[in-house]
N, C-alpha and C positions, 0 to 999 in steps of 0.2 A: 505494501498501499504506499504510496507518496505519501510525503512529509513535508508540511511547510516547514521554513526556513525560519520561522519562530518556533517551532519544536525542534528541532537540530539544534538550534542555537542553544535553548535551553538545556538539553541534553548535552551538549559538549562542554555548557558554563558548569554543571553537575559535575562534571567528569575532573575539572582540574580546579574547583574551590567550592565555596558557601554560595547559594544561588535563593535569592527569597523571589518569589511574584504574587503578586495581589490587586485588589481592586479601592482604587481612592475613594473613601466616602464620608471624608471632612475638610476643612482649612483649604478646599478649591480655588486655587489661583493662577496666574500665570505663570509662577514659581515656584510654588506649596503643592504639596495635598498631602493630606492624613490618612491611613490604613490603619486600623483598631487591631489589624493583626499585628503590626510592628511595635505595638504598645508594650510588649514584652521585653524590646529592648533595651539596651540603657543609653543616657544622652553619647553621643558623637558618634555608635554603633556604625552607622553608615556612613560617614562622611569618606569622599573621594569615592566613593562606590560608582562601578559605572552603570549607567541604568539605559530603559527602552521603555517606551509605549509601545507594544507592539499589538493593538487592538484600539480599536475605538478611534474617535473625533483625530486623536495626536497618534494613530498608529506609523509606524516608520519613522518614530524620531527620539533619535538619541540624546541621554545627557549624563551629567554628574552629580552627585549629591552633594552640596556644600555643607549641610549640616544637617543635622537630626535631632529631633528632641522626643523623649521618651513619652510623654505628655500626648496620647491622640495617635503617636505614631507618627509625627508630621515631619517629611523631609522638605529642605530647600534645595533645589537645583538650577545648573544653568547648565544652554542656555534658557533662558524664560522663555516661553508662548507667545504665540501672537494674541493668542486666544485661552481663558483659563480651562485647568484641565475638569474634566468631567467622568461623571462617574463609570461608563462606559470606557474608559481609558486605562487599557489592562497593563500592569508594569511589569519590569522583573529588573531584576537589583543583582550585580554581583563584581566583588573583588578587583580578582586576577584582570582581567583583558575589556579590552572595550568589547562592544559590539561591534565593533567595523570589524577590529582583529577577528573575532570568531566568525562572522558573515567572510570575512576573506579566507579565514583557514577552509572553511565548507566549498567556497568555490573553486579554489586549489584543489581539494580533494575530489572536486568532481570534475576538473579538469583531466585531473592525473590517470581516471579510467574512461574518459568520455568516447573511445572509440571501442572499449572493452565491454562497456555497458550500453549496449544499445537501445534505442526504442523504438518502437512501431513509429514510421511517421505517415502522411497523408498530407497532400497540397493541393491546389485546385484552382489556383491563384494563377497559372501561365495561360493568356489567351494565345489562340490562334490568329495571325497575318496572313494575308492572299500571298503567297508564291513566297513562302519561307519556312523553312526546312531546319533552322535552326534558333533553340530556345536556349537561356540562360536558367541554369537550372535553380532554384530558390533556395536561400542561404539554410544551412541546417543538414542537409541530407551527406549521408555515407555511403551508403548502397540505396541504388533503386531498383525495384524487381519487376514494376508493372507500369504500365501505361496505359490510359484510358483516355478516348476523346469523347469532351460530352454529345449525348444525343440530340436530337432536335428539339428534344425537351428537356428546362431550365434545371442545371444541378443532378440529372439524372445519366449514369453511367453503367451501359448493358455488362456483364460479364462475358458474354458470345461477340454483341456486333460492335460493339465501341470500342473491345479490346484491341490493342497495338502489338502484334508478334513482335516476340523478343527479338527475331531475327534481323527486323529491320528498324531498329534503330540502334544506336553507338552514344555513349560518352564521349565527347570531346574532350581531355582533359586540359589544363593550363591553370593560367592566374583564375580565370573567371570559365569555369568549367560548363560547357554547353550539352545538352541532347540534339543528336542531328539524326532526321529522318530520313531513309532511302526513298525518294519521291518516285521511283521506281514501282515501290509496291505501297505505301501510306500516302492516301488521298486524306491530307486535314483541311476542314470547311472553316472557311473563315470567320472567325469570332465565336468559336466555339474553345471551352475551357480544356484545359489537358489535365489529369487528375494521375498523380506521380504518387505510385504507392512504394515505398520502402522503410529504411531506415535511418534514424536521425541519432545526434548528440543531447541529451540531456541541455538544459540553457542553463546558463548559469542563473544564480539567484540574487533577484535585487531587493524585491519587496517582501515583506515578512511573510506576506499570502503565496505567495510563487512555493511552489512545490518542489519536489526532487524524488521520481522514482526508482534511484539507484539504491540500493542496499541500504539501510542506514544506519544497520552496525556497521561497516565500513565506510562510511562517512564519518561516521563524529568519531572512532576511534584514530582515522587519518587525521582530521581535523585535530584531533588532539594530542597527535604526535606534530602536527605544521606548527601548532602554539608552543609547545616544548621548543622547539627546535628554533624558534624563531629567538628564544632567551636563554639559550646554552649560550654561556661564557668561554666552557673550556670541556673537553671530553671527560666523562665521570663526574660532571656536578649533577645536583638536584635534577635539573632539567634534562640534563642528556639522560639520565635515568629514565625518567616518566618517559621522554619520548620513546625511547627504545623499546619497553614493556606496553607502549599504545602503539608503536608502528608493527611489534609483532602481531598486536590482535588482527592489528589493520590489514597487515598479508595473508590473513587465515583466513580472512571475510571476505580477501578479493580473491581467492580461489573460485567461490559461488557466486561471480557477477559477470560470468563472461559469457555473452551473445552471440551465436555465430553470426558473420556477415549472409546477406541473403542478397542474390542477385549482381548487378553491377556497380564495383566500386566507383564515386565521384572521382576522387582524387587520390593522387599516391599518397 
């Protein structure tokens, strides 16, 4: 099951340190919020912790806690928002790494296996043009298995009559890969869409609601290894040892994510 960036980030954060999540319920302003569940912590406990609103009006917004007061669990944070925090603004806070560092570590983990953990991909954005038999392949494809031409009814593609024979098209590789159709055998009707069926890479995550379909166990352990590696001062220090342990777990999970390519490869 695909996991959202926010869920992956919180899991990674728990692997590298303490994490709290909650819902603001009092003292709602552009630079403060209170949360009753935090009232069990001492004054200044969360000072300099990194935070992020991952759902609600201010989702995808990061902050740093500059002061914490035990009474009512009130956090003061920076930078201030353009509008006051609201009850629906779910938040997370952690001490060790910033949200951006964790997001970057997750995206690096994705890029490390993007051509191993292939994703099914379908695209129907290409539109045929008169006397044109070469078309730029939409971004994100690694393999193309089948191509269909739109029938006389919009958005309808028949497995029989609209299927273009595998023998009658090729991939022209280069800086901008293209599909070439053999006009001796393929008749393209102007202004109809082409439906490409194949495999692509997992897209990078930018918003907290963006999802990743790669095995989450690999992603979180590889991200953890990436984070600790970024803090290594010398071989054998604490971050080095934690990185090695996390990398071993990631490597164990990596064995299970391989997806065989099907069709013609888009680029070398």
